[in-house]
N, CA, C and O of each residue as an XYZ file, in Angstrom:
680
protein
N     -46.552     31.272    -25.786
C     -45.923     30.883    -24.557
C     -46.007     29.375    -24.359
O     -45.036     28.746    -23.938
N     -47.178     28.789    -24.665
C     -47.330     27.338    -24.495
C     -46.498     26.594    -25.525
O     -46.051     25.477    -25.266
N     -46.284     27.195    -26.688
C     -45.428     26.575    -27.701
C     -43.985     26.532    -27.232
O     -43.288     25.541    -27.451
N     -43.533     27.599    -26.590
C     -42.164     27.638    -26.080
C     -41.988     26.636    -24.945
O     -40.967     25.953    -24.866
N     -42.986     26.548    -24.067
C     -42.853     25.593    -22.959
C     -42.925     24.162    -23.458
O     -42.301     23.272    -22.879
N     -43.696     23.923    -24.552
C     -43.747     22.552    -25.084
C     -42.439     22.188    -25.762
O     -42.072     21.013    -25.788
N     -41.717     23.176    -26.320
C     -40.413     22.886    -26.902
C     -39.363     22.652    -25.825
O     -38.459     21.833    -25.991
N     -39.493     23.385    -24.713
C     -38.524     23.233    -23.643
C     -38.707     21.933    -22.872
O     -37.730     21.289    -22.491
N     -39.933     21.556    -22.648
C     -40.218     20.334    -21.883
C     -41.071     19.393    -22.716
O     -42.298     19.434    -22.620
N     -40.458     18.552    -23.527
C     -41.252     17.669    -24.385
C     -42.012     16.618    -23.583
O     -42.990     16.071    -24.093
N     -41.612     16.315    -22.366
C     -42.343     15.305    -21.591
C     -43.715     15.805    -21.168
O     -44.647     15.012    -21.032
N     -43.850     17.095    -20.960
C     -45.156     17.637    -20.553
C     -46.181     17.538    -21.665
O     -47.370     17.353    -21.406
N     -45.723     17.662    -22.906
C     -46.671     17.677    -24.018
C     -47.048     16.289    -24.481
O     -47.977     16.154    -25.277
N     -46.367     15.240    -24.017
C     -46.707     13.879    -24.420
C     -47.982     13.433    -23.753
O     -48.190     13.692    -22.567
N     -48.830     12.773    -24.493
C     -50.053     12.193    -23.962
C     -50.011     10.708    -24.272
O     -50.075     10.307    -25.434
N     -49.905      9.910    -23.254
C     -49.858      8.474    -23.436
C     -51.169      7.888    -22.950
O     -51.778      8.378    -21.999
N     -51.581      6.852    -23.607
C     -52.850      6.232    -23.211
C     -52.639      5.366    -21.990
O     -51.552      4.824    -21.791
N     -53.650      5.234    -21.184
C     -53.610      4.400    -19.984
C     -53.712      2.948    -20.349
O     -53.585      2.585    -21.518
N     -53.940      2.110    -19.361
C     -54.016      0.671    -19.578
C     -55.236      0.270    -20.360
O     -55.241     -0.806    -20.959
N     -56.294      1.099    -20.386
C     -57.536      0.759    -21.088
C     -57.414      1.001    -22.575
O     -56.349      1.376    -23.065
N     -58.521      0.784    -23.308
C     -58.508      0.948    -24.752
C     -58.731      2.367    -25.187
O     -58.666      2.625    -26.389
N     -58.993      3.321    -24.298
C     -59.254      4.705    -24.675
C     -57.995      5.431    -25.064
O     -56.892      4.994    -24.739
N     -58.153      6.553    -25.768
C     -56.987      7.306    -26.190
C     -56.442      8.174    -25.073
O     -55.258      8.510    -25.100
N     -57.244      8.549    -24.099
C     -56.762      9.358    -22.984
C     -57.268      8.792    -21.682
O     -58.257      8.059    -21.671
N     -56.623      9.109    -20.597
C     -57.049      8.561    -19.320
C     -58.140      9.390    -18.694
O     -58.811      8.917    -17.777
N     -58.344     10.618    -19.155
C     -59.404     11.438    -18.614
C     -58.933     12.308    -17.487
O     -59.516     13.374    -17.286
N     -57.918     11.935    -16.732
C     -57.416     12.776    -15.647
C     -56.325     13.687    -16.181
O     -55.895     13.532    -17.324
N     -55.871     14.637    -15.372
C     -54.879     15.604    -15.796
C     -53.513     14.987    -15.998
O     -52.764     15.443    -16.862
N     -53.164     13.981    -15.246
C     -51.843     13.367    -15.389
C     -51.999     11.987    -15.982
O     -52.767     11.171    -15.472
N     -51.278     11.718    -17.055
C     -51.371     10.404    -17.694
C     -50.355      9.460    -17.081
O     -49.414      9.898    -16.419
N     -50.539      8.179    -17.295
C     -49.634      7.170    -16.733
C     -48.990      6.381    -17.846
O     -49.492      6.331    -18.969
N     -47.857      5.755    -17.513
C     -47.201      4.891    -18.472
C     -47.897      3.537    -18.499
O     -48.683      3.202    -17.613
N     -47.586      2.766    -19.545
C     -48.213      1.452    -19.678
C     -47.782      0.509    -18.574
O     -48.588     -0.283    -18.086
N     -46.507      0.583    -18.169
C     -45.977     -0.369    -17.191
C     -45.909      0.190    -15.790
O     -45.493     -0.520    -14.874
N     -46.294      1.413    -15.590
C     -46.177      1.991    -14.265
C     -47.254      3.025    -14.028
O     -48.085      3.291    -14.896
N     -47.230      3.598    -12.854
C     -48.249      4.566    -12.511
C     -47.649      5.927    -12.190
O     -48.274      6.720    -11.485
N     -46.463      6.214    -12.687
C     -45.827      7.490    -12.391
C     -46.425      8.559    -13.290
O     -46.410      8.402    -14.511
N     -46.945      9.628    -12.734
C     -47.470     10.710    -13.571
C     -46.327     11.451    -14.247
O     -45.199     11.462    -13.754
N     -46.635     12.075    -15.389
C     -45.611     12.774    -16.147
C     -45.057     13.978    -15.395
O     -43.918     14.379    -15.632
N     -45.833     14.552    -14.506
C     -45.355     15.714    -13.771
C     -44.187     15.355    -12.862
O     -43.347     16.209    -12.577
N     -44.118     14.099    -12.398
C     -43.005     13.681    -11.550
C     -41.755     13.374    -12.368
O     -40.650     13.344    -11.827
N     -41.927     13.145    -13.677
C     -40.792     12.799    -14.527
C     -40.128     14.019    -15.139
O     -39.114     13.884    -15.823
N     -40.666     15.190    -14.911
C     -40.076     16.404    -15.458
C     -38.749     16.675    -14.761
O     -38.417     16.033    -13.764
N     -37.996     17.628    -15.292
C     -36.708     17.959    -14.698
C     -36.894     18.423    -13.271
O     -37.771     19.246    -13.007
N     -36.108     17.927    -12.353
C     -36.249     18.382    -10.966
C     -35.743     19.803    -10.818
O     -34.890     20.266    -11.575
N     -36.279     20.465     -9.844
C     -35.829     21.824     -9.556
C     -34.417     21.770     -9.017
O     -33.954     20.716     -8.579
N     -33.736     22.888     -9.046
C     -32.348     22.925     -8.549
C     -32.312     22.527     -7.082
O     -32.951     23.153     -6.236
N     -31.562     21.484     -6.799
C     -31.468     20.975     -5.437
C     -30.171     21.497     -4.843
O     -29.101     21.337     -5.431
N     -30.264     22.108     -3.702
C     -29.054     22.622     -3.063
C     -28.419     21.512     -2.234
O     -29.027     20.997     -1.296
N     -27.196     21.153     -2.592
C     -26.467     20.122     -1.860
C     -25.737     20.764     -0.687
O     -25.320     21.919     -0.768
N     -25.582     20.014      0.408
C     -24.828     20.583      1.530
C     -23.374     20.783      1.127
O     -22.817     20.033      0.325
N     -22.791     21.797      1.697
C     -21.392     22.115      1.393
C     -20.494     20.963      1.842
O     -20.742     20.366      2.890
N     -19.441     20.635      1.058
C     -18.554     19.550      1.477
C     -17.841     19.900      2.778
O     -17.437     21.039      3.010
N     -17.704     18.888      3.609
C     -17.060     19.090      4.905
C     -15.559     19.208      4.732
O     -14.942     18.422      4.014
N     -14.989     20.174      5.381
C     -13.539     20.359      5.338
C     -12.954     19.861      6.656
O     -13.556     20.048      7.714
N     -11.790     19.231      6.598
C     -11.184     18.792      7.853
C     -10.794     19.990      8.712
O     -10.533     21.084      8.211
N     -10.765     19.755      9.982
C     -10.401     20.820     10.916
C      -8.970     21.259     10.640
O      -8.080     20.423     10.487
N      -8.751     22.547     10.577
C      -7.412     23.045     10.247
C      -6.469     22.997     11.445
O      -5.252     23.077     11.279
N      -7.021     22.867     12.646
C      -6.147     22.858     13.814
C      -5.441     21.516     13.998
O      -4.383     21.461     14.625
N      -6.012     20.426     13.458
C      -5.397     19.112     13.606
C      -4.508     18.814     12.415
O      -4.938     18.993     11.275
N      -3.267     18.359     12.645
C      -2.393     18.023     11.513
C      -2.827     16.708     10.881
O      -3.495     15.894     11.518
N      -2.449     16.510      9.646
C      -2.737     15.266      8.952
C      -1.917     14.144      9.576
O      -0.741     14.326      9.887
N      -2.538     12.992      9.755
C      -1.857     11.857     10.374
C      -1.155     11.070      9.292
O      -1.795     10.556      8.374
N       0.152     10.973      9.395
C       0.955     10.201      8.448
C       1.831      9.239      9.217
O       2.398      9.593     10.251
N       1.941      8.025      8.714
C       2.807      7.043      9.365
C       4.257      7.396      9.078
O       4.618      7.713      7.944
N       5.079      7.339     10.106
C       6.509      7.586      9.892
C       7.086      6.429      9.106
O       6.894      5.267      9.465
N       7.790      6.744      8.041
C       8.369      5.702      7.224
C       9.713      5.319      7.813
O      10.582      6.168      8.014
N       9.872      4.056      8.083
C      11.105      3.562      8.656
C      11.488      2.287      7.917
O      10.684      1.362      7.798
N      12.709      2.245      7.427
C      13.194      1.077      6.692
C      14.472      0.562      7.332
O      15.149      1.277      8.070
N      14.787     -0.688      7.038
C      16.005     -1.279      7.588
C      16.794     -1.888      6.449
O      16.232     -2.554      5.580
N      18.106     -1.658      6.453
C      18.931     -2.168      5.366
C      20.395     -2.229      5.734
O      20.777     -1.973      6.876
N      21.211     -2.573      4.750
C      22.645     -2.749      4.963
C      23.398     -1.702      4.151
O      23.057     -1.416      3.003
N      24.434     -1.135      4.778
C      25.249     -0.117      4.110
C      26.072     -0.775      3.017
O      26.777     -1.752      3.270
N      25.984     -0.238      1.787
C      26.746     -0.804      0.673
C      27.817      0.145      0.166
O      28.729     -0.277     -0.544
N      27.720      1.431      0.523
C      28.744      2.392      0.106
C      28.846      3.481      1.160
O      27.841      4.069      1.561
N      30.088      3.748      1.613
C      30.291      4.769      2.634
C      31.436      5.705      2.250
O      32.113      6.238      3.129
N      31.664      5.912      0.958
C      32.794      6.730      0.527
C      32.481      8.235      0.564
O      33.395      9.045      0.714
N      31.228      8.611      0.434
C      30.879     10.039      0.453
C      30.928     10.586      1.870
O      30.783      9.841      2.840
N      31.133     11.891      1.982
C      31.193     12.544      3.286
C      29.769     12.774      3.793
O      28.948     13.373      3.099
N      29.482     12.299      4.997
C      28.181     12.446      5.671
C      27.026     11.794      4.924
O      25.865     12.135      5.149
N      27.342     10.860      4.041
C      26.299     10.160      3.281
C      26.668      8.687      3.165
O      27.821      8.343      2.908
N      25.673      7.821      3.356
C      25.870      6.393      3.126
C      24.775      5.912      2.188
O      23.650      6.410      2.213
N      25.127      4.930      1.356
C      24.150      4.293      0.489
C      23.707      3.013      1.183
O      24.528      2.162      1.526
N      22.399      2.888      1.383
C      21.845      1.743      2.109
C      20.953      0.962      1.171
O      20.083      1.527      0.509
N      21.173     -0.348      1.115
C      20.361     -1.214      0.273
C      19.301     -1.876      1.143
O      19.615     -2.579      2.103
N      18.037     -1.640      0.791
C      16.912     -2.211      1.536
C      16.334     -3.347      0.716
O      16.010     -3.170     -0.459
N      16.205     -4.512      1.332
C      15.653     -5.691      0.662
C      14.276     -5.986      1.233
O      14.080     -5.995      2.448
N      13.318     -6.228      0.330
C      11.968     -6.579      0.782
C      11.462     -7.720     -0.055
O      11.971     -7.978     -1.146
N      10.452     -8.412      0.456
C       9.832     -9.515     -0.276
C       8.506     -9.029     -0.838
O       7.694     -8.458     -0.110
N       8.285     -9.249     -2.113
C       7.044     -8.832     -2.757
C       6.570     -9.966     -3.671
O       7.399    -10.672     -4.246
N       5.269    -10.152     -3.815
C       4.783    -11.207     -4.706
C       5.032    -10.872     -6.171
O       4.854     -9.730     -6.593
N       5.439    -11.858     -6.932
C       5.646    -11.677     -8.365
C       4.292    -11.447     -9.021
O       3.334    -12.150     -8.697
N       4.181    -10.476     -9.941
C       2.863    -10.178    -10.491
C       2.231    -11.335    -11.260
O       1.007    -11.473    -11.259
N       3.035    -12.166    -11.914
C       2.468    -13.257    -12.705
C       2.485    -14.582    -11.954
O       1.489    -15.306    -11.959
N       3.600    -14.909    -11.308
C       3.760    -16.224    -10.712
C       3.360    -16.282     -9.234
O       3.295    -17.369     -8.659
N       3.097    -15.151     -8.623
C       2.628    -15.055     -7.234
C       3.605    -15.615     -6.218
O       3.239    -15.832     -5.063
N       4.826    -15.848     -6.624
C       5.853    -16.303     -5.690
C       6.535    -15.084     -5.087
O       6.683    -14.064     -5.760
N       6.946    -15.173     -3.851
C       7.607    -14.023     -3.215
C       9.017    -13.888     -3.746
O       9.805    -14.834     -3.732
N       9.317    -12.680     -4.218
C      10.603    -12.388     -4.850
C      11.288    -11.285     -4.052
O      10.629    -10.369     -3.559
N      12.623    -11.373     -3.922
C      13.377    -10.321     -3.239
C      13.523     -9.123     -4.152
O      13.945     -9.248     -5.301
N      13.173     -7.972     -3.632
C      13.357     -6.734     -4.392
C      14.284     -5.842     -3.580
O      14.104     -5.681     -2.373
N      15.282     -5.261     -4.252
C      16.268     -4.413     -3.574
C      16.166     -2.998     -4.112
O      15.905     -2.773     -5.293
N      16.383     -2.043     -3.200
C      16.407     -0.643     -3.607
C      17.445      0.066     -2.755
O      17.588     -0.216     -1.565
N      18.166      0.988     -3.376
C      19.195      1.734     -2.652
C      18.695      3.111     -2.326
O      18.098      3.786     -3.164
N      18.945      3.533     -1.088
C      18.575      4.868     -0.617
C      19.847      5.571     -0.135
O      20.766      4.931      0.376
N      19.883      6.880     -0.303
C      20.955      7.694      0.248
C      20.497      8.170      1.622
O      19.382      8.670      1.766
N      21.348      8.018      2.628
C      20.983      8.406      3.997
C      22.050      9.320      4.573
O      23.222      9.246      4.202
N      21.624     10.180      5.484
C      22.515     11.140      6.124
C      23.228     10.485      7.287
O      22.592      9.888      8.156
N      24.559     10.596      7.309
C      25.395     10.051      8.380
C      26.307     11.173      8.850
O      27.430     11.291      8.360
N      25.848     12.013      9.803
C      26.619     13.222     10.139
C      27.992     12.956     10.707
O      28.897     13.757     10.470
N      28.207     11.866     11.451
C      29.519     11.605     12.066
C      30.379     10.633     11.276
O      31.467     10.277     11.729
N      29.925     10.194     10.110
C      30.650      9.209      9.303
C      31.018      7.966     10.117
O      32.158      7.505     10.065
N      30.073      7.436     10.854
C      30.380      6.304     11.731
C      30.012      4.952     11.139
O      30.345      3.931     11.740
N      29.352      4.894     10.006
C      28.938      3.601      9.438
C      29.920      3.152      8.375
O      30.415      3.950      7.579
N      30.190      1.854      8.381
C      31.079      1.227      7.407
C      30.239      0.301      6.531
O      29.079      0.022      6.836
N      30.842     -0.169      5.439
C      30.155     -1.085      4.547
C      29.838     -2.386      5.307
O      30.709     -2.961      5.959
N      28.602     -2.828      5.213
C      28.170     -4.059      5.883
C      27.407     -3.808      7.165
O      26.804     -4.739      7.698
N      27.407     -2.589      7.684
C      26.669     -2.291      8.925
C      25.168     -2.325      8.659
O      24.699     -1.951      7.585
N      24.428     -2.786      9.670
C      22.975     -2.819      9.610
C      22.456     -1.511     10.197
O      22.780     -1.165     11.333
N      21.643     -0.777      9.418
C      21.139      0.518      9.876
C      19.631      0.593      9.656
O      19.056     -0.142      8.853
N      19.023      1.497     10.391
C      17.616      1.788     10.214
C      17.503      3.193      9.623
O      18.191      4.115     10.059
N      16.641      3.342      8.641
C      16.461      4.634      7.978
C      15.206      5.299      8.508
O      14.115      4.737      8.421
N      15.358      6.500      9.060
C      14.231      7.281      9.570
C      13.955      8.407      8.596
O      14.872      9.104      8.160
N      12.691      8.581      8.257
C      12.296      9.645      7.338
C      12.502     11.006      7.994
O      12.223     11.183      9.180
N      12.994     11.964      7.211
C      13.218     13.313      7.733
C      12.932     14.314      6.622
O      12.511     13.945      5.526
N      13.165     15.569      6.921
C      13.004     16.598      5.892
C      14.057     16.360      4.810
O      15.076     15.730      5.095
N      13.855     16.830      3.604
C      14.876     16.647      2.566
C      16.174     17.368      2.912
O      16.187     18.577      3.143
N      17.257     16.610      2.944
C      18.559     17.170      3.270
C      19.259     17.621      1.985
O      19.954     18.637      1.969
N      19.069     16.862      0.923
C      19.586     17.252     -0.395
C      18.604     16.692     -1.427
O      17.503     16.262     -1.084
N      19.018     16.704     -2.682
C      18.122     16.246     -3.742
C      17.751     14.779     -3.579
O      16.616     14.394     -3.860
N      18.696     13.952     -3.126
C      18.447     12.521     -3.024
C      18.371     12.018     -1.588
O      17.974     10.873     -1.372
N      18.736     12.829     -0.598
C      18.767     12.369      0.791
C      17.534     12.858      1.551
O      17.363     14.056      1.778
N      16.683     11.912      1.938
C      15.538     12.246      2.791
C      15.458     11.327      4.005
O      14.453     11.319      4.715
N      16.517     10.553      4.244
C      16.555      9.638      5.383
C      17.767      9.944      6.250
O      18.761     10.502      5.784
N      17.666      9.571      7.512
C      18.788      9.660      8.447
C      19.104      8.236      8.889
O      18.205      7.479      9.255
N      20.381      7.876      8.853
C      20.806      6.531      9.244
C      20.936      6.455     10.755
O      21.579      7.303     11.373
N      20.313      5.421     11.359
C      20.341      5.199     12.803
C      20.876      3.790     13.027
O      20.433      2.864     12.347
N      21.821      3.589     13.965
C      22.359      2.231     14.159
C      21.313      1.283     14.743
O      20.419      1.682     15.490
N      21.465      0.011     14.370
C      20.588     -1.054     14.872
C      21.462     -2.024     15.635
O      22.552     -2.373     15.182
N      20.992     -2.462     16.789
C      21.743     -3.445     17.560
C      21.784     -4.756     16.783
O      20.742     -5.219     16.319
N      22.954     -5.366     16.629
C      23.033     -6.622     15.862
C      22.305     -7.737     16.588
O      22.324     -7.833     17.816
N      21.660     -8.580     15.783
C      20.956     -9.726     16.364
C      21.951    -10.807     16.741
O      23.040    -10.895     16.174
N      21.558    -11.635     17.716
C      22.420    -12.760     18.087
C      22.409    -13.776     16.948
O      21.353    -14.168     16.451
N      23.585    -14.184     16.556
C      23.653    -15.190     15.498
C      23.547    -16.582     16.093
O      23.834    -16.787     17.272
N      23.136    -17.530     15.279
C      22.968    -18.906     15.757
C      24.324    -19.527     16.124
O      24.409    -20.328     17.055
N      25.377    -19.157     15.396
C      26.700    -19.722     15.667
C      27.204    -19.259     17.034
O      27.832    -20.045     17.745
N      26.950    -18.023     17.418
C      27.426    -17.498     18.691
C      26.693    -18.170     19.848
O      27.293    -18.444     20.888
N      25.398    -18.438     19.674
C      24.649    -19.067     20.773
C      25.022    -20.534     20.941
O      24.956    -21.071     22.047
N      25.421    -21.197     19.825
C      25.797    -22.601     19.933
C      27.207    -22.764     20.502
O      27.468    -23.709     21.246
N      28.118    -21.847     20.155
C      29.513    -22.038     20.568
C      29.750    -21.646     22.025
O      30.659    -22.186     22.655
N      28.964    -20.726     22.578
C      29.219    -20.281     23.944
C      28.500    -21.097     24.981
O      28.215    -20.579     26.062
N      28.189    -22.351     24.710
C      27.327    -23.112     25.597
C      28.012    -23.933     26.663
O      27.387    -24.156     27.701
N      29.219    -24.398     26.513
C      29.906    -25.333     27.415
C      29.037    -26.567     27.660
O      28.967    -27.054     28.789
N      28.372    -27.082     26.615
C      27.558    -28.270     26.780
C      26.207    -27.986     27.432
O      25.559    -28.913     27.918
N      25.778    -26.753     27.454
C      24.485    -26.425     28.051
C      23.561    -25.879     26.973
O      24.016    -25.330     25.969
N      22.258    -26.035     27.192
C      21.264    -25.528     26.251
C      21.065    -24.029     26.437
O      21.830    -23.372     27.143
N      20.022    -23.494     25.792
C      19.759    -22.075     25.865
C      19.374    -21.637     27.278
O      19.616    -20.490     27.657
N      18.774    -22.542     28.064
C      18.335    -22.198     29.413
C      19.416    -22.380     30.463
O      19.190    -22.103     31.641
N      20.578    -22.837     30.053
C      21.661    -23.041     30.998
C      21.638    -24.428     31.629
O      22.382    -24.679     32.577
N      20.810    -25.324     31.132
C      20.719    -26.690     31.663
C      21.505    -27.630     30.763
O      21.548    -27.425     29.550
N      22.128    -28.654     31.330
C      22.861    -29.603     30.478
C      21.898    -30.392     29.609
O      20.788    -30.719     30.031
N      22.331    -30.696     28.390
C      21.506    -31.471     27.482
C      21.520    -32.947     27.883
O      22.496    -33.432     28.455
N      20.425    -33.657     27.578
C      20.320    -35.070     27.950
C      21.360    -35.924     27.243
O      21.916    -36.847     27.838
N      21.625    -35.625     25.986
C      22.573    -36.430     25.218
C      23.981    -36.300     25.810
O      24.733    -37.275     25.829
N      24.341    -35.111     26.291
C      25.664    -34.935     26.870
C      25.727    -35.562     28.255
O      26.794    -36.030     28.652
N      24.649    -35.592     28.996
C      24.619    -36.214     30.320
C      24.808    -37.719     30.206
O      25.441    -38.323     31.072
N      24.275    -38.338     29.157
C      24.403    -39.788     28.996
C      25.826    -40.146     28.574
O      26.320    -41.211     28.941
N      26.494    -39.279     27.810
C      27.839    -39.569     27.377
C      28.807    -39.549     28.550
O      29.752    -40.338     28.581
N      28.583    -38.643     29.535
C      29.494    -38.541     30.676
C      29.351    -39.733     31.613
O      30.343    -40.209     32.165
N      28.119    -40.222     31.798
C      27.880    -41.263     32.807
C      28.029    -42.618     32.350
O      27.848    -43.555     33.127
């Protein structure tokens, strides 16, 4: 029996000398040269029961951010479908400069109301077909700089006359 246990646990059968010149330390547990850990502590640990992994509550849904993109319609020939090109800026992997990256998405347009060049917002939805998982939503056009400059009648953005124009009149 002791032969089998010595084959199974070779650390128990090792006898190392202590810090002194003797061959054995005299006590039941021997120590290493550089430390004081007894061999009984270095044996295989008993089976440790780990706590069961925590599972998320099933009543709460997973929180996912709604994906929303903005782009320009580039193709509107299909029925109830528009192709929207989304442009984003991403750093170049080697040169670290921001580069324009374009990607085309197919979006659902149930009333066929979008034309080429329209600015639309893409809202994520359930898959409508193999390639369509977005719904196109109209976006209000931004004021252009040319429209704000031309509609002024010599007045600034606040509706006040500019100083340069006041000096020219007087």
